[in-house]
Backbone as XML, in Angstrom:
<?xml version="1.0"?>
<chain id="A" units="angstrom">
  <residue number="1" name="MET">
    <atom name="N" x="-12.721" y="-30.825" z="-31.887"/>
    <atom name="CA" x="-12.352" y="-29.688" z="-31.069"/>
    <atom name="C" x="-11.882" y="-30.200" z="-29.716"/>
  </residue>
  <residue number="2" name="VAL">
    <atom name="N" x="-10.797" y="-29.635" z="-29.247"/>
    <atom name="CA" x="-10.237" y="-30.000" z="-27.954"/>
    <atom name="C" x="-10.257" y="-28.770" z="-27.068"/>
  </residue>
  <residue number="3" name="SER">
    <atom name="N" x="-10.668" y="-28.952" z="-25.858"/>
    <atom name="CA" x="-10.673" y="-27.851" z="-24.902"/>
    <atom name="C" x="-9.807" y="-28.260" z="-23.720"/>
  </residue>
  <residue number="4" name="PHE">
    <atom name="N" x="-8.959" y="-27.362" z="-23.267"/>
    <atom name="CA" x="-8.117" y="-27.681" z="-22.126"/>
    <atom name="C" x="-7.762" y="-26.419" z="-21.369"/>
  </residue>
  <residue number="5" name="HIS">
    <atom name="N" x="-7.236" y="-26.637" z="-20.192"/>
    <atom name="CA" x="-6.829" y="-25.548" z="-19.309"/>
    <atom name="C" x="-5.330" y="-25.695" z="-19.084"/>
  </residue>
  <residue number="6" name="ALA">
    <atom name="N" x="-4.568" y="-24.631" z="-19.244"/>
    <atom name="CA" x="-3.122" y="-24.702" z="-19.052"/>
    <atom name="C" x="-2.642" y="-23.448" z="-18.335"/>
  </residue>
  <residue number="7" name="GLU">
    <atom name="N" x="-1.672" y="-23.642" z="-17.468"/>
    <atom name="CA" x="-1.030" y="-22.504" z="-16.826"/>
    <atom name="C" x="0.026" y="-21.959" z="-17.778"/>
  </residue>
  <residue number="8" name="VAL">
    <atom name="N" x="0.008" y="-20.659" z="-17.958"/>
    <atom name="CA" x="0.948" y="-19.999" z="-18.861"/>
    <atom name="C" x="1.746" y="-18.998" z="-18.032"/>
  </residue>
  <residue number="9" name="PRO">
    <atom name="N" x="3.076" y="-19.025" z="-18.168"/>
    <atom name="CA" x="3.880" y="-18.045" z="-17.431"/>
    <atom name="C" x="3.425" y="-16.615" z="-17.753"/>
  </residue>
  <residue number="10" name="GLU">
    <atom name="N" x="3.444" y="-15.765" z="-16.753"/>
    <atom name="CA" x="2.945" y="-14.397" z="-16.902"/>
    <atom name="C" x="3.644" y="-13.650" z="-18.037"/>
  </residue>
  <residue number="11" name="VAL">
    <atom name="N" x="4.943" y="-13.837" z="-18.188"/>
    <atom name="CA" x="5.675" y="-13.138" z="-19.246"/>
    <atom name="C" x="5.176" y="-13.565" z="-20.628"/>
  </residue>
  <residue number="12" name="LEU">
    <atom name="N" x="4.843" y="-14.844" z="-20.785"/>
    <atom name="CA" x="4.312" y="-15.325" z="-22.053"/>
    <atom name="C" x="2.898" y="-14.790" z="-22.291"/>
  </residue>
  <residue number="13" name="LEU">
    <atom name="N" x="2.083" y="-14.790" z="-21.262"/>
    <atom name="CA" x="0.723" y="-14.267" z="-21.370"/>
    <atom name="C" x="0.729" y="-12.778" z="-21.713"/>
  </residue>
  <residue number="14" name="ALA">
    <atom name="N" x="1.614" y="-12.025" z="-21.066"/>
    <atom name="CA" x="1.719" y="-10.591" z="-21.354"/>
    <atom name="C" x="2.168" y="-10.361" z="-22.800"/>
  </residue>
  <residue number="15" name="SER">
    <atom name="N" x="3.110" y="-11.185" z="-23.264"/>
    <atom name="CA" x="3.579" y="-11.050" z="-24.644"/>
    <atom name="C" x="2.469" y="-11.368" z="-25.636"/>
  </residue>
  <residue number="16" name="MET">
    <atom name="N" x="1.658" y="-12.388" z="-25.325"/>
    <atom name="CA" x="0.523" y="-12.721" z="-26.189"/>
    <atom name="C" x="-0.458" y="-11.559" z="-26.250"/>
  </residue>
  <residue number="17" name="ARG">
    <atom name="N" x="-0.761" y="-10.982" z="-25.097"/>
    <atom name="CA" x="-1.698" y="-9.840" z="-25.058"/>
    <atom name="C" x="-1.162" y="-8.663" z="-25.857"/>
  </residue>
  <residue number="18" name="ASP">
    <atom name="N" x="0.125" y="-8.367" z="-25.693"/>
    <atom name="CA" x="0.736" y="-7.256" z="-26.436"/>
    <atom name="C" x="0.672" y="-7.512" z="-27.939"/>
  </residue>
  <residue number="19" name="PHE">
    <atom name="N" x="0.992" y="-8.740" z="-28.343"/>
    <atom name="CA" x="0.960" y="-9.087" z="-29.760"/>
    <atom name="C" x="-0.442" y="-8.909" z="-30.324"/>
  </residue>
  <residue number="20" name="MET">
    <atom name="N" x="-1.452" y="-9.438" z="-29.605"/>
    <atom name="CA" x="-2.828" y="-9.344" z="-30.100"/>
    <atom name="C" x="-3.326" y="-7.905" z="-30.108"/>
  </residue>
  <residue number="21" name="ALA">
    <atom name="N" x="-2.841" y="-7.086" z="-29.178"/>
    <atom name="CA" x="-3.227" y="-5.673" z="-29.168"/>
    <atom name="C" x="-2.656" y="-4.948" z="-30.386"/>
  </residue>
  <residue number="22" name="GLN">
    <atom name="N" x="-1.459" y="-5.342" z="-30.805"/>
    <atom name="CA" x="-0.814" y="-4.720" z="-31.961"/>
    <atom name="C" x="-1.280" y="-5.314" z="-33.284"/>
  </residue>
  <residue number="23" name="HIS">
    <atom name="N" x="-1.879" y="-6.499" z="-33.241"/>
    <atom name="CA" x="-2.338" y="-7.191" z="-34.441"/>
    <atom name="C" x="-3.791" y="-7.626" z="-34.236"/>
  </residue>
  <residue number="24" name="PRO">
    <atom name="N" x="-4.745" y="-6.723" z="-34.432"/>
    <atom name="CA" x="-6.148" y="-7.016" z="-34.121"/>
    <atom name="C" x="-6.762" y="-8.143" z="-34.957"/>
  </residue>
  <residue number="25" name="ASN">
    <atom name="N" x="-6.114" y="-8.539" z="-36.040"/>
    <atom name="CA" x="-6.645" y="-9.652" z="-36.833"/>
    <atom name="C" x="-6.256" y="-11.007" z="-36.229"/>
  </residue>
  <residue number="26" name="TRP">
    <atom name="N" x="-5.467" y="-11.009" z="-35.162"/>
    <atom name="CA" x="-5.096" y="-12.235" z="-34.441"/>
    <atom name="C" x="-5.894" y="-12.311" z="-33.147"/>
  </residue>
  <residue number="27" name="ASP">
    <atom name="N" x="-6.313" y="-13.519" z="-32.787"/>
    <atom name="CA" x="-6.926" y="-13.741" z="-31.483"/>
    <atom name="C" x="-6.199" y="-14.905" z="-30.824"/>
  </residue>
  <residue number="28" name="GLN">
    <atom name="N" x="-6.583" y="-15.226" z="-29.593"/>
    <atom name="CA" x="-5.866" y="-16.276" z="-28.867"/>
    <atom name="C" x="-5.963" y="-17.628" z="-29.551"/>
  </residue>
  <residue number="29" name="TYR">
    <atom name="N" x="-7.039" y="-17.896" z="-30.248"/>
    <atom name="CA" x="-7.217" y="-19.184" z="-30.913"/>
    <atom name="C" x="-6.300" y="-19.299" z="-32.138"/>
  </residue>
  <residue number="30" name="ARG">
    <atom name="N" x="-6.268" y="-18.249" z="-32.928"/>
    <atom name="CA" x="-5.407" y="-18.264" z="-34.107"/>
    <atom name="C" x="-3.940" y="-18.325" z="-33.696"/>
  </residue>
  <residue number="31" name="LEU">
    <atom name="N" x="-3.571" y="-17.556" z="-32.671"/>
    <atom name="CA" x="-2.200" y="-17.549" z="-32.191"/>
    <atom name="C" x="-1.792" y="-18.924" z="-31.673"/>
  </residue>
  <residue number="32" name="PHE">
    <atom name="N" x="-2.651" y="-19.549" z="-30.902"/>
    <atom name="CA" x="-2.344" y="-20.863" z="-30.358"/>
    <atom name="C" x="-2.252" y="-21.913" z="-31.471"/>
  </residue>
  <residue number="33" name="GLN">
    <atom name="N" x="-3.168" y="-21.869" z="-32.421"/>
    <atom name="CA" x="-3.132" y="-22.830" z="-33.528"/>
    <atom name="C" x="-1.838" y="-22.690" z="-34.329"/>
  </residue>
  <residue number="34" name="ALA">
    <atom name="N" x="-1.456" y="-21.453" z="-34.629"/>
    <atom name="CA" x="-0.229" y="-21.228" z="-35.398"/>
    <atom name="C" x="0.995" y="-21.686" z="-34.606"/>
  </residue>
  <residue number="35" name="ALA">
    <atom name="N" x="1.019" y="-21.392" z="-33.311"/>
    <atom name="CA" x="2.157" y="-21.784" z="-32.481"/>
    <atom name="C" x="2.263" y="-23.299" z="-32.367"/>
  </residue>
  <residue number="36" name="LEU">
    <atom name="N" x="1.154" y="-23.970" z="-32.116"/>
    <atom name="CA" x="1.172" y="-25.420" z="-31.971"/>
    <atom name="C" x="1.539" y="-26.101" z="-33.288"/>
  </residue>
  <residue number="37" name="ALA">
    <atom name="N" x="0.933" y="-25.669" z="-34.374"/>
    <atom name="CA" x="1.253" y="-26.248" z="-35.676"/>
    <atom name="C" x="2.702" y="-25.977" z="-36.041"/>
  </residue>
  <residue number="38" name="GLY">
    <atom name="N" x="3.185" y="-24.769" z="-35.789"/>
    <atom name="CA" x="4.578" y="-24.431" z="-36.067"/>
    <atom name="C" x="5.540" y="-25.293" z="-35.267"/>
  </residue>
  <residue number="39" name="PHE">
    <atom name="N" x="5.236" y="-25.509" z="-34.001"/>
    <atom name="CA" x="6.061" y="-26.362" z="-33.156"/>
    <atom name="C" x="6.123" y="-27.783" z="-33.718"/>
  </residue>
  <residue number="40" name="LEU">
    <atom name="N" x="4.974" y="-28.315" z="-34.083"/>
    <atom name="CA" x="4.929" y="-29.680" z="-34.603"/>
    <atom name="C" x="5.698" y="-29.814" z="-35.914"/>
  </residue>
  <residue number="41" name="VAL">
    <atom name="N" x="5.514" y="-28.854" z="-36.813"/>
    <atom name="CA" x="6.204" y="-28.888" z="-38.100"/>
    <atom name="C" x="7.718" y="-28.762" z="-37.896"/>
  </residue>
  <residue number="42" name="GLN">
    <atom name="N" x="8.130" y="-27.836" z="-37.032"/>
    <atom name="CA" x="9.559" y="-27.614" z="-36.808"/>
    <atom name="C" x="10.221" y="-28.781" z="-36.085"/>
  </residue>
  <residue number="43" name="ASN">
    <atom name="N" x="9.425" y="-29.618" z="-35.443"/>
    <atom name="CA" x="9.977" y="-30.757" z="-34.716"/>
    <atom name="C" x="9.742" y="-32.078" z="-35.431"/>
  </residue>
  <residue number="44" name="GLY">
    <atom name="N" x="9.555" y="-31.998" z="-36.726"/>
    <atom name="CA" x="9.600" y="-33.186" z="-37.548"/>
    <atom name="C" x="8.295" y="-33.865" z="-37.897"/>
  </residue>
  <residue number="45" name="LEU">
    <atom name="N" x="7.165" y="-33.315" z="-37.509"/>
    <atom name="CA" x="5.900" y="-33.940" z="-37.892"/>
    <atom name="C" x="5.667" y="-33.715" z="-39.381"/>
  </residue>
  <residue number="46" name="ASN">
    <atom name="N" x="5.514" y="-34.782" z="-40.114"/>
    <atom name="CA" x="5.259" y="-34.693" z="-41.551"/>
    <atom name="C" x="3.779" y="-34.910" z="-41.801"/>
  </residue>
  <residue number="47" name="SER">
    <atom name="N" x="3.038" y="-33.825" z="-41.743"/>
    <atom name="CA" x="1.597" y="-33.888" z="-41.954"/>
    <atom name="C" x="1.183" y="-32.706" z="-42.818"/>
  </residue>
  <residue number="48" name="ARG">
    <atom name="N" x="0.653" y="-33.021" z="-43.971"/>
    <atom name="CA" x="0.210" y="-31.961" z="-44.871"/>
    <atom name="C" x="-0.881" y="-31.113" z="-44.201"/>
  </residue>
  <residue number="49" name="GLY">
    <atom name="N" x="-1.777" y="-31.748" z="-43.458"/>
    <atom name="CA" x="-2.858" y="-31.023" z="-42.789"/>
    <atom name="C" x="-2.349" y="-30.050" z="-41.739"/>
  </residue>
  <residue number="50" name="VAL">
    <atom name="N" x="-1.360" y="-30.468" z="-40.963"/>
    <atom name="CA" x="-0.789" y="-29.583" z="-39.934"/>
    <atom name="C" x="-0.038" y="-28.436" z="-40.601"/>
  </residue>
  <residue number="51" name="THR">
    <atom name="N" x="0.700" y="-28.739" z="-41.658"/>
    <atom name="CA" x="1.410" y="-27.682" z="-42.376"/>
    <atom name="C" x="0.427" y="-26.677" z="-42.962"/>
  </residue>
  <residue number="52" name="ARG">
    <atom name="N" x="-0.680" y="-27.161" z="-43.516"/>
    <atom name="CA" x="-1.711" y="-26.252" z="-44.048"/>
    <atom name="C" x="-2.294" y="-25.377" z="-42.951"/>
  </residue>
  <residue number="53" name="CYS">
    <atom name="N" x="-2.546" y="-25.967" z="-41.784"/>
    <atom name="CA" x="-3.071" y="-25.206" z="-40.650"/>
    <atom name="C" x="-2.094" y="-24.099" z="-40.254"/>
  </residue>
  <residue number="54" name="TYR">
    <atom name="N" x="-0.826" y="-24.442" z="-40.186"/>
    <atom name="CA" x="0.211" y="-23.470" z="-39.841"/>
    <atom name="C" x="0.233" y="-22.311" z="-40.840"/>
  </residue>
  <residue number="55" name="LEU">
    <atom name="N" x="0.292" y="-22.647" z="-42.125"/>
    <atom name="CA" x="0.358" y="-21.613" z="-43.153"/>
    <atom name="C" x="-0.931" y="-20.804" z="-43.251"/>
  </residue>
  <residue number="56" name="ALA">
    <atom name="N" x="-2.077" y="-21.466" z="-43.062"/>
    <atom name="CA" x="-3.364" y="-20.755" z="-43.123"/>
    <atom name="C" x="-3.476" y="-19.722" z="-42.008"/>
  </residue>
  <residue number="57" name="ASN">
    <atom name="N" x="-2.914" y="-20.029" z="-40.836"/>
    <atom name="CA" x="-2.946" y="-19.060" z="-39.741"/>
    <atom name="C" x="-1.976" y="-17.918" z="-39.966"/>
  </residue>
  <residue number="58" name="LEU">
    <atom name="N" x="-0.852" y="-18.204" z="-40.603"/>
    <atom name="CA" x="0.121" y="-17.149" z="-40.879"/>
    <atom name="C" x="-0.300" y="-16.259" z="-42.045"/>
  </residue>
  <residue number="59" name="PHE">
    <atom name="N" x="-0.959" y="-16.872" z="-43.036"/>
    <atom name="CA" x="-1.348" y="-16.153" z="-44.250"/>
    <atom name="C" x="-2.829" y="-16.376" z="-44.540"/>
  </residue>
  <residue number="60" name="PRO">
    <atom name="N" x="-3.719" y="-15.800" z="-43.740"/>
    <atom name="CA" x="-5.152" y="-16.084" z="-43.882"/>
    <atom name="C" x="-5.758" y="-15.637" z="-45.207"/>
  </residue>
  <residue number="61" name="ALA">
    <atom name="N" x="-5.140" y="-14.699" z="-45.885"/>
    <atom name="CA" x="-5.702" y="-14.219" z="-47.153"/>
    <atom name="C" x="-5.413" y="-15.173" z="-48.312"/>
  </residue>
  <residue number="62" name="GLN">
    <atom name="N" x="-4.525" y="-16.126" z="-48.108"/>
    <atom name="CA" x="-4.152" y="-17.054" z="-49.162"/>
    <atom name="C" x="-5.063" y="-18.278" z="-49.117"/>
  </residue>
  <residue number="63" name="ALA">
    <atom name="N" x="-6.039" y="-18.325" z="-49.992"/>
    <atom name="CA" x="-7.011" y="-19.422" z="-50.006"/>
    <atom name="C" x="-6.358" y="-20.771" z="-50.259"/>
  </residue>
  <residue number="64" name="GLY">
    <atom name="N" x="-5.215" y="-20.811" z="-50.920"/>
    <atom name="CA" x="-4.543" y="-22.058" z="-51.235"/>
    <atom name="C" x="-4.068" y="-22.843" z="-50.024"/>
  </residue>
  <residue number="65" name="PHE">
    <atom name="N" x="-3.956" y="-22.191" z="-48.850"/>
    <atom name="CA" x="-3.501" y="-22.871" z="-47.647"/>
    <atom name="C" x="-4.636" y="-23.493" z="-46.846"/>
  </residue>
  <residue number="66" name="ARG">
    <atom name="N" x="-5.856" y="-23.153" z="-47.181"/>
    <atom name="CA" x="-6.993" y="-23.699" z="-46.437"/>
    <atom name="C" x="-7.238" y="-25.144" z="-46.831"/>
  </residue>
  <residue number="67" name="SER">
    <atom name="N" x="-7.871" y="-25.881" z="-45.955"/>
    <atom name="CA" x="-8.190" y="-27.282" z="-46.266"/>
    <atom name="C" x="-9.111" y="-27.346" z="-47.462"/>
  </residue>
  <residue number="68" name="PRO">
    <atom name="N" x="-8.912" y="-28.364" z="-48.322"/>
    <atom name="CA" x="-9.761" y="-28.475" z="-49.527"/>
    <atom name="C" x="-11.201" y="-28.790" z="-49.162"/>
  </residue>
</chain>
């Protein structure tokens, strides 16, 4: 587990809050994990574990995406 502090532009923070308000099954941790994993995958990281993390956050009901 990694813990850190980051400054987030207000427009991005407001958008995150709006998204989570409209999607109560998402929280800041799930949103951040999906965003970070998605960024890494889209920028060429070839890691089955990161791809699984990305898909598991996008499709939590699909047990096949969770780590074995």
